[in-house]
N, CA and C of each residue as an Amber inpcrd file, in Angstrom:
protein
   558
  25.4890000 -39.3790000  64.8200000  24.9730000 -38.1710000  65.2130000
  25.1360000 -36.9810000  63.8380000  26.1730000 -37.3680000  63.1780000
  26.1270000 -36.4640000  61.9730000  25.0360000 -36.7940000  60.7750000
  24.7340000 -38.0130000  61.2860000  23.5540000 -38.6000000  60.0460000
  22.3590000 -38.0990000  60.5370000  22.1160000 -37.6650000  61.8280000
  20.8820000 -37.3040000  62.3350000  21.0020000 -35.6620000  62.1720000
  21.8790000 -35.2470000  62.3670000  22.1790000 -33.7290000  61.7630000
  21.8800000 -33.4370000  60.6040000  22.3390000 -34.3350000  59.8220000
  22.0350000 -34.1220000  58.0540000  20.5640000 -34.0720000  57.6580000
  20.1800000 -35.3210000  58.1700000  18.7420000 -35.3590000  58.0150000
  17.8150000 -34.3770000  58.6520000  17.8990000 -33.9230000  59.6560000
  17.3090000 -32.8000000  60.3770000  17.8110000 -31.6180000  59.3800000
  18.7700000 -31.3790000  58.8100000  18.8320000 -29.8840000  57.8760000
  18.2440000 -30.1210000  56.5000000  17.9820000 -31.4660000  55.9830000
  17.4120000 -31.8540000  54.8230000  15.9170000 -31.7530000  55.0670000
  15.3760000 -31.9540000  56.1050000  13.9290000 -32.1140000  56.5200000
  13.6480000 -30.6440000  56.7250000  14.5660000 -29.6670000  57.1540000
  14.1300000 -28.4210000  57.4590000  13.7230000 -27.6170000  56.2600000
  15.0310000 -28.0190000  55.2020000  14.9010000 -26.9970000  54.1210000
  13.9060000 -27.5680000  53.0710000  13.2590000 -28.7100000  53.4210000
  12.2870000 -29.5020000  52.6820000  10.8250000 -29.0400000  53.0790000
  10.6440000 -29.0370000  54.0700000   9.5830000 -28.7210000  54.5470000
   9.2730000 -27.2910000  54.9070000  10.0030000 -26.1750000  54.8230000
   9.7620000 -24.7750000  54.4480000   9.2440000 -24.2720000  53.4990000
   8.6600000 -25.2240000  52.4450000   8.1920000 -24.6760000  51.0270000
   6.7560000 -24.0800000  51.5300000   6.2790000 -23.6130000  50.4950000
   4.9540000 -22.8400000  50.4760000   4.1640000 -24.1380000  50.0920000
   3.0310000 -23.9650000  50.9100000   1.9340000 -25.1900000  50.6830000
   1.4430000 -25.0780000  49.1870000   1.5370000 -26.0100000  48.3960000
   1.0510000 -26.1690000  47.0540000  -0.6910000 -25.9280000  47.1060000
  -1.0500000 -24.9430000  46.2690000  -2.4870000 -24.7370000  46.1030000
  -2.7410000 -25.0580000  44.7850000  -4.1110000 -25.7730000  44.3690000
  -4.5320000 -26.1940000  43.0660000  -5.7190000 -25.1980000  43.0060000
  -5.3660000 -24.5530000  41.7620000  -6.3630000 -23.3310000  41.3090000
  -7.4760000 -24.0980000  40.6050000  -8.6260000 -23.5760000  41.0480000
  -9.8050000 -24.3630000  40.5230000  -9.5930000 -24.0440000  38.8200000
 -10.2920000 -25.0070000  37.9380000 -10.5710000 -24.6200000  36.6660000
 -11.6270000 -23.5330000  36.2160000 -11.0980000 -22.5670000  35.4650000
 -12.3150000 -21.4160000  35.3950000 -12.2050000 -21.5440000  33.6050000
 -13.6890000 -21.0380000  33.6210000 -13.7910000 -20.7160000  31.9670000
 -14.2650000 -19.3300000  31.9700000 -14.0580000 -18.8800000  30.6190000
 -14.4690000 -17.4870000  30.1640000 -15.9560000 -17.3420000  30.5060000
 -16.8120000 -16.4560000  31.1350000 -17.8610000 -16.1180000  30.9540000
 -18.2160000 -15.1940000  30.2820000 -19.0010000 -15.4230000  29.3550000
 -19.4280000 -14.1810000  28.3700000 -20.8540000 -14.3620000  28.5890000
 -21.5500000 -12.8910000  28.8690000 -22.9320000 -13.1190000  28.6270000
 -23.3950000 -11.5920000  28.1850000 -24.7450000 -11.8820000  27.5180000
 -24.9930000 -10.7110000  26.7690000 -26.5930000 -10.3880000  27.0640000
 -26.9850000  -9.1490000  26.8360000 -28.3980000  -8.8030000  27.2910000
 -29.4700000  -9.6900000  26.4720000 -30.5130000 -10.0280000  27.1550000
 -31.7420000 -10.6170000  26.7680000 -31.7370000  -9.7860000  25.3450000
 -32.4890000 -10.6410000  24.5540000 -32.5370000 -10.0190000  23.0670000
 -33.7350000  -9.3160000  23.1360000 -33.9540000  -8.0250000  22.7230000
 -34.9560000  -7.1990000  22.5550000 -35.0400000  -6.7500000  21.0120000
 -36.5510000  -7.2840000  20.5690000 -36.6500000  -7.0550000  19.2780000
 -37.2590000  -5.5860000  18.6310000 -37.3020000  -5.3050000  18.0310000
 -38.1420000  -3.9790000  17.1440000 -38.2640000  -4.1050000  15.4910000
 -39.6590000  -3.7140000  15.3110000 -39.4290000  -3.7290000  13.7390000
 -39.0880000  -2.7520000  13.2250000 -38.5520000  -2.7540000  11.9300000
 -37.5580000  -1.8120000  11.0660000 -38.7370000  -1.4280000  10.1540000
 -38.6810000   0.0940000   9.9270000 -39.5240000   0.6010000   9.0210000
 -38.9200000   1.4810000   7.9700000 -38.1550000   0.9200000   7.0930000
 -37.3590000   1.5880000   6.3680000 -37.9810000   1.4100000   4.8820000
 -37.2870000   2.3360000   3.7070000 -38.0140000   2.6960000   2.6430000
 -37.1520000   1.4250000   1.8230000 -37.4460000   0.1650000   2.1630000
 -36.8420000  -0.9010000   1.5050000 -37.7080000  -1.9650000   1.1040000
 -37.6480000  -3.0010000   0.2410000 -38.8170000  -3.6540000  -0.4470000
 -38.8390000  -4.9400000   0.7780000 -38.2640000  -4.8120000   2.0050000
 -38.3720000  -5.7270000   3.0790000 -38.4370000  -5.3350000   4.2270000
 -38.9430000  -6.0080000   5.1390000 -39.0690000  -5.5990000   6.7340000
 -38.5690000  -6.8400000   7.5430000 -38.0290000  -6.4820000   8.5260000
 -37.8880000  -7.7580000   9.4210000 -37.7710000  -7.1170000  10.7980000
 -37.5270000  -8.0600000  12.0520000 -37.3880000  -7.4010000  13.4050000
 -35.9130000  -7.4880000  13.6840000 -35.3840000  -6.5820000  14.1310000
 -33.9020000  -6.5670000  14.6250000 -33.5940000  -6.2820000  16.0920000
 -32.5190000  -7.1510000  16.5700000 -32.3700000  -6.5060000  18.0260000
 -31.9740000  -5.5270000  18.1630000 -32.5090000  -4.6300000  19.3590000
 -31.9790000  -3.4540000  19.6200000 -30.6640000  -3.0510000  20.0580000
 -30.0230000  -4.3650000  20.1040000 -28.6240000  -4.0810000  20.6300000
 -27.8770000  -3.6070000  19.1730000 -28.0700000  -4.0600000  18.0860000
 -27.5780000  -3.6910000  16.7030000 -27.6210000  -2.5280000  16.3820000
 -26.6440000  -1.8540000  15.7030000 -26.5720000  -0.4010000  15.3710000
 -27.0260000  -0.8560000  13.8510000 -28.0150000   0.1660000  13.4370000
 -27.9380000  -0.1700000  11.8870000 -27.2380000   0.8640000  10.8850000
 -26.8470000   0.3600000   9.9110000 -26.2120000   1.2530000   8.8870000
 -26.7430000   0.8660000   7.7870000 -27.1400000   1.7720000   6.8330000
 -27.8290000   1.7940000   5.6400000 -26.6470000   1.6240000   4.4100000
 -26.8200000   0.7630000   3.2980000 -26.0550000   0.4370000   2.2920000
 -26.7630000   0.8880000   1.1950000 -25.9440000   1.0060000  -0.0060000
 -26.3390000   1.2320000  -1.3350000 -27.2060000  -0.1400000  -1.8230000
 -28.2990000   0.1980000  -2.5760000 -29.2240000  -0.6600000  -3.2850000
 -29.7760000  -1.6130000  -2.0310000 -30.3780000  -0.9870000  -1.3870000
 -31.3620000  -1.7090000  -0.1540000 -30.6300000  -2.7320000   0.6190000
 -29.3540000  -2.4410000   0.9990000 -28.6260000  -3.5070000   1.8140000
 -28.5130000  -2.7100000   3.0650000 -28.0850000  -3.6440000   4.2800000
 -27.9440000  -3.1880000   5.4060000 -26.5490000  -3.7230000   6.3880000
 -26.3940000  -3.0610000   7.2810000 -25.3190000  -3.8970000   7.9540000
 -25.6610000  -3.5120000   9.3140000 -25.6970000  -4.5250000  10.3480000
 -26.0480000  -4.7080000  11.6510000 -24.8240000  -4.9570000  12.3700000
 -24.3520000  -3.8000000  13.0350000 -23.1750000  -3.7460000  13.9080000
 -23.8120000  -4.0690000  15.4780000 -22.8180000  -5.0620000  16.2910000
 -23.2610000  -5.3850000  17.4130000 -21.9300000  -5.0940000  18.1920000
 -21.8910000  -3.6890000  18.8410000 -20.5530000  -3.4070000  19.3060000
 -20.1450000  -3.9430000  20.5220000 -20.8470000  -4.8430000  21.4060000
 -20.5230000  -5.4920000  22.2630000 -19.8950000  -6.8630000  22.0450000
 -20.1330000  -7.3940000  20.8650000 -19.3370000  -8.3480000  20.3020000
 -18.5270000  -8.0780000  19.2520000 -18.4140000  -6.8760000  18.4930000
 -17.1810000  -6.7590000  17.5550000 -17.6740000  -7.3900000  16.5530000
 -19.1460000  -7.4970000  16.0050000 -19.4680000  -8.5040000  14.9030000
 -20.5110000  -7.5360000  14.0130000 -20.4370000  -7.7560000  12.8930000
 -21.3430000  -7.0610000  11.8580000 -22.1580000  -8.1560000  10.8800000
 -23.3120000  -8.1100000  10.9430000 -24.2760000  -9.0160000  10.1040000
 -24.4460000  -8.2240000   8.6640000 -24.1780000  -8.9030000   7.9180000
 -23.9960000  -7.7620000   6.5520000 -25.1480000  -8.3310000   5.4840000
 -26.2610000  -7.6040000   5.4800000 -27.3610000  -8.1770000   4.5300000
 -27.4870000  -7.3780000   3.2600000 -27.4580000  -8.1100000   2.4360000
 -27.5160000  -7.5930000   0.7690000 -29.0000000  -8.0280000   0.2040000
 -29.3340000  -6.9310000  -0.8130000 -30.5410000  -7.3400000  -1.2530000
 -30.4380000  -7.2840000  -2.6860000 -31.0660000  -8.2380000  -3.4310000
 -31.1000000  -8.1900000  -5.0830000 -32.4860000  -8.5710000  -5.4680000
 -32.9270000  -7.8470000  -6.3820000 -34.1050000  -8.3360000  -7.1130000
 -33.8560000  -9.4640000  -7.8680000 -34.8260000 -10.3580000  -8.0210000
 -34.9970000 -11.6440000  -8.6450000 -35.2930000 -11.1310000 -10.3150000
 -34.3720000 -11.5680000 -11.3760000 -35.0980000 -11.0670000 -12.6240000
 -35.5740000 -12.5890000 -13.1180000 -35.6820000 -12.3480000 -14.5970000
 -36.3660000 -13.4870000 -15.2330000 -35.4950000 -14.7920000 -15.1750000
 -34.4870000 -14.6430000 -15.0720000 -33.5400000 -15.9450000 -15.2010000
 -32.1960000 -15.9760000 -14.2060000 -32.2210000 -14.9300000 -13.2420000
 -31.1610000 -14.8290000 -12.3660000 -31.2620000 -15.4500000 -11.1250000
 -32.5330000 -16.1040000 -10.6810000 -32.7830000 -17.0640000  -9.3240000
 -31.6670000 -18.0360000  -9.3420000 -31.5200000 -19.0630000 -10.2870000
 -30.4200000 -19.9230000  -9.9670000 -29.1800000 -19.5690000  -9.8630000
 -28.6080000 -18.0800000 -10.3360000 -27.3340000 -17.7280000 -10.2480000
 -27.2810000 -17.1500000  -8.9430000 -28.4670000 -16.4810000  -8.2640000
 -28.5170000 -15.6930000  -6.8670000 -28.2310000 -17.1300000  -5.9940000
 -29.0070000 -18.0670000  -6.0000000 -28.9800000 -19.3140000  -5.2560000
 -27.4470000 -20.0650000  -4.9550000 -26.9940000 -20.0450000  -6.3880000
 -25.6810000 -20.4730000  -6.4410000 -24.7200000 -19.7790000  -5.6930000
 -24.6320000 -18.6250000  -6.2660000 -23.6590000 -17.6740000  -5.4470000
 -23.5840000 -17.6060000  -3.8320000 -25.3360000 -17.8510000  -3.2880000
 -24.9640000 -17.8220000  -1.9520000 -24.5810000 -18.8990000  -1.1850000
 -24.9030000 -20.0590000  -1.9600000 -24.3390000 -21.4150000  -1.2730000
 -22.8390000 -21.3330000  -1.5740000 -22.3380000 -20.8800000  -2.6030000
 -20.8390000 -20.8730000  -2.8270000 -20.3670000 -20.0830000  -1.6020000
 -21.0320000 -18.8690000  -1.5490000 -20.3660000 -18.0920000  -0.1880000
 -20.1980000 -18.9150000   1.0720000 -21.3820000 -19.7160000   1.3090000
 -21.3960000 -20.3070000   2.6330000 -20.3140000 -21.6680000   2.7130000
 -19.9580000 -22.2450000   1.4970000 -19.0960000 -23.4060000   1.3440000
 -17.8780000 -22.7470000   1.2030000 -17.4300000 -21.4260000   0.4950000
 -16.2880000 -21.1820000   0.1890000 -15.3570000 -21.3530000   1.6970000
 -16.0970000 -21.5430000   2.9330000 -15.5160000 -21.5050000   4.1650000
 -15.1210000 -22.9490000   4.3640000 -15.3640000 -23.9680000   3.7220000
 -15.3720000 -25.1130000   4.1540000 -13.9030000 -25.6740000   4.1470000
 -13.0530000 -25.1160000   3.8980000 -11.6910000 -24.9820000   3.9930000
 -11.3950000 -25.1480000   5.6570000 -11.7690000 -24.2800000   6.2880000
 -11.2860000 -23.9610000   7.5900000 -12.4420000 -24.2750000   8.6960000
 -13.8040000 -24.5900000   8.0770000 -14.7470000 -25.1560000   9.1010000
 -14.5410000 -26.4620000   9.2440000 -14.9600000 -26.8050000  10.6210000
 -15.0610000 -28.3510000  10.7560000 -16.4790000 -28.6950000  10.1670000
 -17.4500000 -28.1830000  10.3080000 -18.9010000 -28.7850000   9.5320000
 -19.5020000 -27.5500000   9.1320000 -20.2300000 -27.8010000   8.6060000
 -21.4870000 -26.5240000   7.9260000 -23.0770000 -26.9390000   7.9400000
 -23.5050000 -27.2570000   8.8830000 -24.9030000 -27.8330000   8.6110000
 -25.6830000 -26.8580000   8.0550000 -26.6620000 -27.2640000   7.4010000
 -27.8720000 -26.6390000   6.8250000 -29.1070000 -26.6190000   7.3390000
 -29.8800000 -25.5300000   7.3750000 -31.3180000 -25.5740000   7.9640000
 -32.1050000 -24.9970000   7.0480000 -33.0110000 -26.0930000   6.3960000
 -33.9050000 -25.1990000   5.5720000 -34.9230000 -24.4960000   5.9180000
 -35.5400000 -23.2210000   5.6330000 -36.4240000 -22.3780000   6.3610000
 -37.7610000 -22.1870000   5.1580000 -38.9930000 -22.2100000   5.6020000
 -40.1020000 -22.1360000   4.7040000 -41.3440000 -21.4940000   5.7880000
 -41.5360000 -20.4370000   5.2060000 -42.6780000 -19.4290000   5.7710000
 -43.4430000 -19.3520000   4.6090000 -44.6440000 -20.3120000   4.4850000
 -45.4860000 -20.0550000   3.4320000 -46.5370000 -18.7870000   3.7420000
 -46.8470000 -18.1900000   4.6770000 -47.6570000 -17.3560000   5.0250000
 -46.9660000 -16.0710000   4.5260000 -45.6750000 -16.0090000   4.6720000
 -45.1880000 -14.6030000   4.4210000 -44.3940000 -14.6900000   2.8720000
 -44.5920000 -16.1230000   2.1270000 -43.7800000 -16.4090000   1.0480000
 -42.2940000 -16.1140000   1.3770000 -41.5700000 -16.6780000   2.1930000
 -40.2020000 -16.3320000   2.4220000 -39.6780000 -18.1210000   2.4320000
 -38.7660000 -18.1930000   1.8980000 -37.9680000 -19.5360000   1.4030000
 -36.3360000 -19.4150000   1.6400000 -35.9230000 -20.2050000   2.3010000
 -34.2980000 -19.7800000   2.3830000 -33.7710000 -21.1250000   3.0930000
 -32.5840000 -20.7470000   3.3000000 -31.3900000 -21.8330000   4.0070000
 -30.8450000 -20.8350000   4.8180000 -30.3350000 -21.3420000   6.2260000
 -29.5940000 -21.2780000   7.0440000 -28.3260000 -21.9860000   7.5070000
 -27.1940000 -21.4570000   7.2340000 -25.7570000 -22.1420000   7.4340000
 -25.0450000 -21.8150000   8.3890000 -24.8260000 -22.8080000   9.3650000
 -24.0720000 -22.7680000  10.8710000 -22.7820000 -23.1690000  10.4020000
 -21.6170000 -22.3980000  10.2320000 -20.2460000 -22.5280000   9.8390000
 -19.6210000 -22.6930000  11.4320000 -19.2740000 -23.9020000  11.5030000
 -18.5750000 -24.4350000  12.7590000 -16.9900000 -24.3660000  12.6610000
 -16.3870000 -23.8520000  13.1430000 -14.7020000 -23.7970000  13.1820000
 -14.3480000 -22.4700000  13.1450000 -12.9930000 -22.2070000  12.9180000
 -12.1350000 -21.2490000  12.8490000 -12.5350000 -20.4860000  11.5570000
 -13.4730000 -20.2920000  10.6390000 -13.5930000 -19.6060000   9.3900000
 -13.8080000 -18.5790000   9.7680000 -13.8680000 -17.5090000   8.3340000
 -14.1570000 -16.2370000   8.6130000 -15.2520000 -16.0100000   9.0140000
 -16.3300000 -16.5370000   8.5130000 -17.5980000 -16.3240000   8.9890000
 -18.1170000 -17.2760000   9.7970000 -19.3450000 -17.3000000  10.6680000
 -19.7190000 -18.1500000  11.7870000 -21.0230000 -18.6240000  11.1840000
 -21.8130000 -17.8340000  10.2430000 -23.4440000 -18.5400000  10.0450000
 -23.7100000 -17.2420000   8.7520000 -24.4380000 -17.6680000   7.5010000
 -24.8860000 -17.6250000   6.6650000 -26.0570000 -17.8210000   6.2610000
 -27.0080000 -17.0450000   5.7910000 -28.2840000 -17.4620000   5.2880000
 -28.7590000 -16.7130000   4.0810000 -29.6970000 -17.0370000   3.1960000
 -30.2960000 -16.4650000   2.2890000 -31.9120000 -16.5540000   2.4470000
 -32.7690000 -15.7750000   1.9470000 -34.1040000 -16.0040000   1.9450000
 -34.6630000 -15.1190000   0.8070000 -35.7890000 -15.7990000   0.0120000
 -36.1910000 -15.4700000  -1.1170000 -37.6500000 -15.7840000  -1.4200000
 -38.3960000 -15.0930000  -2.1720000 -39.8190000 -15.4100000  -2.0940000
 -40.2380000 -16.2630000  -3.7940000 -38.6540000 -16.2050000  -4.4410000
 -38.5950000 -16.9950000  -5.6610000 -39.1400000 -16.1180000  -7.0220000
 -39.7680000 -15.0680000  -6.6640000 -40.0940000 -14.1830000  -7.7010000
 -39.5240000 -12.8190000  -8.0910000 -39.6480000 -12.2310000  -6.7280000
 -39.0580000 -10.7210000  -7.0800000 -37.7030000 -10.4240000  -6.1240000
 -37.8880000 -11.0950000  -4.8910000 -36.8100000 -10.6030000  -3.7220000
 -35.7070000 -11.6360000  -3.4760000 -34.7710000 -11.4060000  -2.8870000
 -33.2170000 -12.1940000  -2.4310000 -32.6420000 -11.6330000  -1.4790000
 -32.4260000 -12.1740000  -0.4930000 -31.8600000 -11.3120000   0.9630000
 -30.9160000 -12.4640000   1.1650000 -29.3990000 -12.0180000   1.3860000
 -28.4670000 -13.0460000   1.6830000 -27.7200000 -12.1350000   3.0490000
 -27.3010000 -13.1300000   4.1280000 -26.7700000 -12.2620000   5.1790000
 -25.5300000 -13.1540000   5.5950000 -24.5980000 -12.4660000   6.0790000
 -23.2630000 -13.0580000   6.4240000 -22.7560000 -12.4280000   7.7180000
 -22.2360000 -12.9650000   8.4820000 -21.8980000 -12.7470000   9.9690000
 -20.4240000 -12.8990000   9.9920000 -20.0220000 -11.5760000  10.4130000
 -18.4090000 -11.5600000  10.6820000 -17.9640000 -10.7430000  11.7420000
 -16.9010000 -11.4030000  12.5740000 -16.2690000 -10.8650000  13.6530000
 -15.1050000  -9.7800000  13.3080000 -14.8340000  -8.8940000  14.2820000
 -13.8810000  -7.9180000  14.0120000 -12.6370000  -8.3360000  14.5240000
 -12.3930000  -9.8050000  14.3950000 -11.0060000 -10.2220000  15.3370000
 -10.7090000 -11.9200000  14.3350000  -9.5560000 -12.2830000  14.7030000
  -9.0990000 -13.4430000  13.9600000 -10.1070000 -14.4110000  14.6600000
 -10.5330000 -15.2970000  13.5310000 -11.6210000 -16.3130000  14.2730000
 -11.0790000 -17.2820000  15.1710000 -11.6270000 -17.4590000  15.9880000
 -11.4280000 -18.6800000  17.1650000 -12.7560000 -19.0040000  17.7780000
 -13.0890000 -20.0100000  17.0250000 -14.5370000 -20.3840000  17.3600000
 -14.5300000 -20.5700000  18.9630000 -13.8040000 -21.2750000  19.4570000
 -13.9840000 -21.2870000  21.0770000 -14.1880000 -20.1330000  21.8360000
 -13.5680000 -19.1230000  21.4510000 -13.3630000 -18.0060000  22.1220000
 -14.8870000 -17.3080000  21.9410000 -15.3090000 -17.3750000  20.5360000
 -16.5250000 -16.5510000  20.2310000 -17.4620000 -17.1460000  20.4140000
 -17.5500000 -18.4630000  20.5190000 -19.0020000 -19.3390000  20.6860000
 -20.0340000 -18.7530000  21.4370000 -20.2050000 -18.0010000  22.4630000
 -21.2320000 -17.3530000  23.1240000 -21.8490000 -16.4870000  22.2030000
 -20.9560000 -15.7510000  21.9310000 -21.6020000 -14.5390000  20.9880000
 -21.9550000 -14.8700000  19.6510000 -21.2410000 -16.0390000  18.9690000
 -21.7460000 -16.7560000  17.8420000 -23.2290000 -16.9620000  18.0540000
 -23.6200000 -18.0610000  19.0120000 -24.8740000 -18.4560000  19.4880000
 -25.9900000 -17.3700000  19.5900000 -25.5520000 -16.4380000  20.3160000
 -26.3590000 -15.2170000  20.3420000 -26.9560000 -14.8240000  18.9470000
 -25.9120000 -14.5330000  18.2930000 -26.1270000 -14.0100000  16.8920000
 -26.7370000 -14.7400000  15.5410000 -26.4340000 -16.0740000  15.7960000
 -26.8480000 -17.0200000  15.0210000 -28.6080000 -16.9790000  15.5190000
 -29.1230000 -16.6350000  16.6070000 -30.5450000 -16.5360000  17.2280000
 -31.0610000 -15.6650000  16.3890000 -30.2030000 -14.3280000  16.5520000
 -31.0690000 -13.0570000  15.8410000 -30.9420000 -13.2450000  14.2450000
 -30.0370000 -14.0840000  13.8880000 -30.1890000 -14.2600000  12.3820000
 -31.5680000 -14.8740000  11.9950000 -31.6960000 -16.0090000  12.9620000
 -32.9310000 -16.9410000  12.7450000 -34.1280000 -15.9020000  13.0930000
 -33.8890000 -15.1510000  13.8840000 -35.2360000 -14.1550000  14.3140000
 -35.3090000 -13.3160000  12.7610000 -34.5100000 -12.8660000  11.9740000
 -34.4380000 -12.2110000  10.8800000 -35.3380000 -12.6020000   9.9010000
 -34.8260000 -14.0390000   9.9570000 -35.5310000 -15.0160000   8.7570000
 -36.8030000 -15.1540000   8.9510000 -37.3860000 -15.2950000  10.3490000
 -38.6230000 -15.7440000  10.5530000 -39.4900000 -14.4890000  10.7550000
 -39.1010000 -13.3670000  10.6990000 -39.9270000 -12.3450000  10.9530000
 -39.7840000 -11.3070000   9.3780000 -39.1540000 -11.7630000   8.4770000
 -38.9150000 -11.4440000   7.3020000 -40.2020000 -11.2300000   6.3000000
 -40.2880000 -10.0760000   6.1390000 -41.6040000  -9.7150000   5.0990000
 -40.9450000  -9.0050000   3.8550000 -41.8780000  -9.3820000   2.7770000
 -41.5920000  -8.4200000   1.5390000 -42.8250000  -7.6090000   1.4060000
 -42.4950000  -6.5180000   1.0810000 -43.5150000  -4.9560000   0.8710000
 -43.9630000  -5.6680000  -0.6630000 -45.1790000  -5.3290000  -0.9250000
 -45.7260000  -5.2730000  -1.9760000 -45.7470000  -4.2050000  -3.1820000
 -45.0340000  -4.4860000  -4.2610000 -44.6020000  -3.3740000  -5.2790000
 -45.9700000  -3.1000000  -6.1620000 -46.3270000  -1.9150000  -5.9890000
 -47.2810000  -1.5960000  -7.0370000 -47.0840000  -0.7790000  -8.1320000
């Protein structure tokens, strides 16, 4: 009889626990507004279309910063004139800037860019991994103009967390390259 009573007590305490509920897997859902572009009309030697979500900040020497407040990211655009013998050094510097992140990057795929109609040639670098920048590009006409762009976030890089924003902003950078046009100097 004691044995049955002891079993009853053990069964009572074991069965009085809450039912275990398995929580479904959740993923961070970041969504951004559909990109809407506008043509920039600045007194610079180049034009392009920018996302209306980006806040424009002009810099010295025909450079720009495009700040994306929703993503806390900035696209830094620098402009340099191509001189008689400096195109090689400009290209080398742009490539070095991209590959300086190889230490932290998992991969750095390159995409060449050619727009013969607008005389724009360049390279787009997608920097995958926990590097300081997630994308860079350069564009030039090889004779007078050179533009370099680099994307940085205002946070410690965690590629998995910022991936949706990275993809959104990489697309914006491609649009900038595709719509880039040089102004004729007279």
